[in-house]
Each structure stands twice: as structure tokens, then as C-alpha cells.
Legacy VTK file of the C-alpha trace (Angstrom):
# vtk DataFile Version 3.0
C-alpha trace
ASCII
DATASET POLYDATA
POINTS 169 float
0.123 0.296 0.221
1.307 3.830 -1.182
0.123 6.733 -0.211
0.204 8.913 -3.339
1.334 12.424 -4.063
-2.218 14.413 -4.874
-2.426 16.615 -8.055
-3.124 20.457 -6.294
-4.747 23.311 -8.447
-3.623 24.154 -11.406
-2.263 21.298 -12.635
-3.847 20.273 -15.982
-4.404 16.636 -15.079
-7.827 17.890 -13.291
-9.053 19.553 -15.650
-9.647 16.239 -17.777
-11.900 14.000 -18.405
-10.687 11.177 -17.139
-10.962 7.445 -19.237
-13.116 4.479 -19.063
-11.611 1.224 -16.961
-11.602 -1.777 -19.310
-9.781 -4.564 -17.439
-10.313 -5.783 -13.877
-7.187 -6.854 -12.598
-5.400 -6.732 -9.555
-3.459 -3.455 -11.142
-7.073 -1.920 -10.090
-6.998 -3.276 -7.224
-4.066 -1.211 -5.842
-5.170 1.548 -6.859
-8.334 1.618 -5.499
-6.597 0.546 -2.227
-3.636 3.384 -2.791
-6.297 5.822 -2.985
-7.906 4.332 0.209
-4.993 4.855 1.709
-3.662 8.700 -0.062
-7.788 9.765 1.083
-6.880 7.795 5.011
-3.665 9.558 5.002
-5.114 13.089 4.085
-8.367 13.662 6.015
-10.565 13.631 2.833
-14.180 11.715 2.591
-13.115 11.119 -1.311
-10.502 10.854 -3.708
-10.916 10.850 -7.658
-7.526 8.817 -9.330
-6.666 12.338 -11.344
-5.803 14.050 -7.952
-3.051 11.403 -8.094
-1.977 11.693 -11.804
-4.413 8.618 -13.126
-5.901 9.153 -16.158
-8.779 6.142 -14.689
-13.158 6.288 -14.156
-11.752 5.966 -10.543
-12.699 7.540 -7.260
-13.478 6.350 -3.073
-16.137 8.035 -0.590
-15.581 6.975 2.453
-17.401 9.327 4.731
-16.591 7.505 8.029
-20.133 8.327 9.715
-21.239 4.171 10.687
-24.243 5.079 7.997
-22.724 4.491 4.455
-20.538 1.448 3.345
-16.468 2.720 2.243
-17.205 2.891 -1.698
-14.857 2.238 -5.152
-16.867 3.476 -8.277
-15.721 2.505 -11.315
-16.654 3.740 -14.479
-18.930 5.639 -12.386
-22.109 7.969 -13.895
-25.617 9.712 -11.946
-28.582 7.772 -13.345
-31.191 10.289 -11.652
-31.056 12.998 -8.675
-33.373 14.927 -7.347
-35.232 17.872 -8.132
-34.311 18.870 -4.235
-30.854 20.763 -3.852
-28.838 22.093 -0.786
-26.293 24.211 -0.618
-23.243 23.377 1.850
-19.129 23.431 2.282
-17.247 21.668 0.108
-13.446 21.511 0.250
-10.651 19.397 -2.188
-7.266 17.646 -1.602
-5.909 19.388 -4.453
-7.271 23.166 -3.395
-5.684 22.383 0.214
-6.917 24.871 3.093
-10.028 25.874 0.892
-13.235 25.893 1.532
-16.474 27.460 0.057
-19.892 26.638 -0.520
-21.900 24.842 -3.524
-24.575 23.915 -4.472
-26.033 19.461 -5.027
-28.089 17.774 -5.867
-29.746 16.549 -2.200
-30.337 12.892 -4.050
-28.805 10.850 -6.711
-28.334 7.058 -7.876
-25.136 6.231 -9.134
-24.056 3.685 -11.843
-21.063 2.170 -11.330
-19.035 -1.220 -11.717
-17.294 -2.733 -8.612
-14.045 -4.131 -8.460
-14.642 -7.537 -10.116
-16.550 -5.636 -13.128
-20.224 -5.792 -12.353
-22.723 -3.158 -12.212
-24.158 -1.239 -9.405
-26.599 1.324 -8.287
-26.890 2.715 -4.944
-28.377 6.017 -3.893
-27.219 8.385 -1.539
-28.802 11.327 -0.119
-26.924 14.668 1.918
-23.327 14.699 2.658
-23.062 11.085 0.734
-24.879 12.206 -2.396
-22.932 15.442 -1.990
-19.214 13.565 -2.669
-20.226 11.302 -5.150
-20.893 14.712 -7.200
-17.637 16.280 -5.702
-15.786 12.806 -7.244
-17.880 12.501 -10.564
-17.169 15.802 -11.552
-13.343 14.956 -10.989
-13.418 12.459 -13.482
-15.340 14.798 -15.723
-12.363 17.178 -15.315
-14.622 19.470 -13.377
-13.321 21.002 -10.511
-15.513 22.387 -7.325
-14.640 26.025 -7.879
-16.196 25.939 -11.333
-19.915 25.024 -9.240
-19.334 27.701 -7.064
-21.833 31.141 -8.233
-19.994 33.562 -10.095
-19.679 36.070 -7.188
-18.328 32.922 -5.075
-15.838 31.951 -8.394
-14.460 35.638 -7.910
-13.891 35.903 -4.948
-11.524 32.093 -4.945
-9.929 34.005 -7.356
-8.734 37.210 -5.602
-7.931 35.062 -2.530
-5.591 32.422 -5.501
-3.987 36.237 -6.479
-4.138 37.973 -3.099
-2.114 34.639 -1.603
-4.823 33.654 0.565
-5.359 30.717 -1.019
-2.638 27.733 0.245
-2.223 25.647 -2.476
0.874 26.281 -5.196
-0.719 28.550 -8.112
LINES 1 170
169 0 1 2 3 4 5 6 7 8 9 10 11 12 13 14 15 16 17 18 19 20 21 22 23 24 25 26 27 28 29 30 31 32 33 34 35 36 37 38 39 40 41 42 43 44 45 46 47 48 49 50 51 52 53 54 55 56 57 58 59 60 61 62 63 64 65 66 67 68 69 70 71 72 73 74 75 76 77 78 79 80 81 82 83 84 85 86 87 88 89 90 91 92 93 94 95 96 97 98 99 100 101 102 103 104 105 106 107 108 109 110 111 112 113 114 115 116 117 118 119 120 121 122 123 124 125 126 127 128 129 130 131 132 133 134 135 136 137 138 139 140 141 142 143 144 145 146 147 148 149 150 151 152 153 154 155 156 157 158 159 160 161 162 163 164 165 166 167 168
């Protein structure tokens, strides 16, 4: 098991759509194991493969709340979402030290493959839904500051220019 280096904004890999996984083998299992270890090491709730420089549609989520199990999502897609949205604070391991409010669907249904390639579906709500939407955005090359309202995005850019955001520029 290995703790991997997390890519931080503005690394270009964070803005690229990842490639689907075609082979379900030991290498994939090792990647998932390393993603979990890296996420736990950095006290995150989720981590996408491109955040560690791997071009693959793989992400992990573990809320460690006693209600939701740890999830490894391979080739995930949201197939249903509630009309109800909530606004909540989010952070990101690729934007260390930066947190802001983002609007997300309160409930989502995700279709994905497990480590054996079996297709599964899960319905997630509240923080679990927020976390998986954040990670699936990563796999599509979308970073969470793009989900903010325009005034908040401007605030992010100003903080970055003034050196108040704690990540490389």
C-alpha cells in the first residue's frame, strides 16, 4: 500500500476527462487500495484517480459516519438526481485549505462497476450524495470552484491572487 502524491490546482490533469476502465485486475485493486490509503492519510472524504495523476474513471468515498460503507466507484455515472438541491460547504484535497459553499442535488442514484466489473447501483443522500457528485466532477475534469456561483468564483480568484489560498499557483 502506498500514499500517493495529490495533484493540486492548477495541475492540468485536474481539468481533463478521465478514461473508462476496461481491465479489472490486480493493478486496479492496488489503485483502489492506494486511493483509500491516500484519502485516509489526508483526512479526506473522497478521492478521484486523476487527483493522484492516474487517468482512469475511478474514485473512492468514505464518510466514516457509521451509516454509509466505503465505496469504490469504477466507471460511475449519475443516472437519477433529485430536483431538491442543498448548498453546503466543500473542500478538496487538490485545493488544500480552501473551503466554500457549493449547490448540489440532495439525492443521487449512481450506476458503477465494482472491483469485479459487476454493474451496481446505489442511491445516496445528503453528505454522501454531495461527496460522490464532487468526485464524479473530478472524473469529468470539473473542479469544485467551477460549481460555485459567479461571485464566489471571483472571491476564489481574488484570494488566489492575494496569496490567501493555500495551494500552488
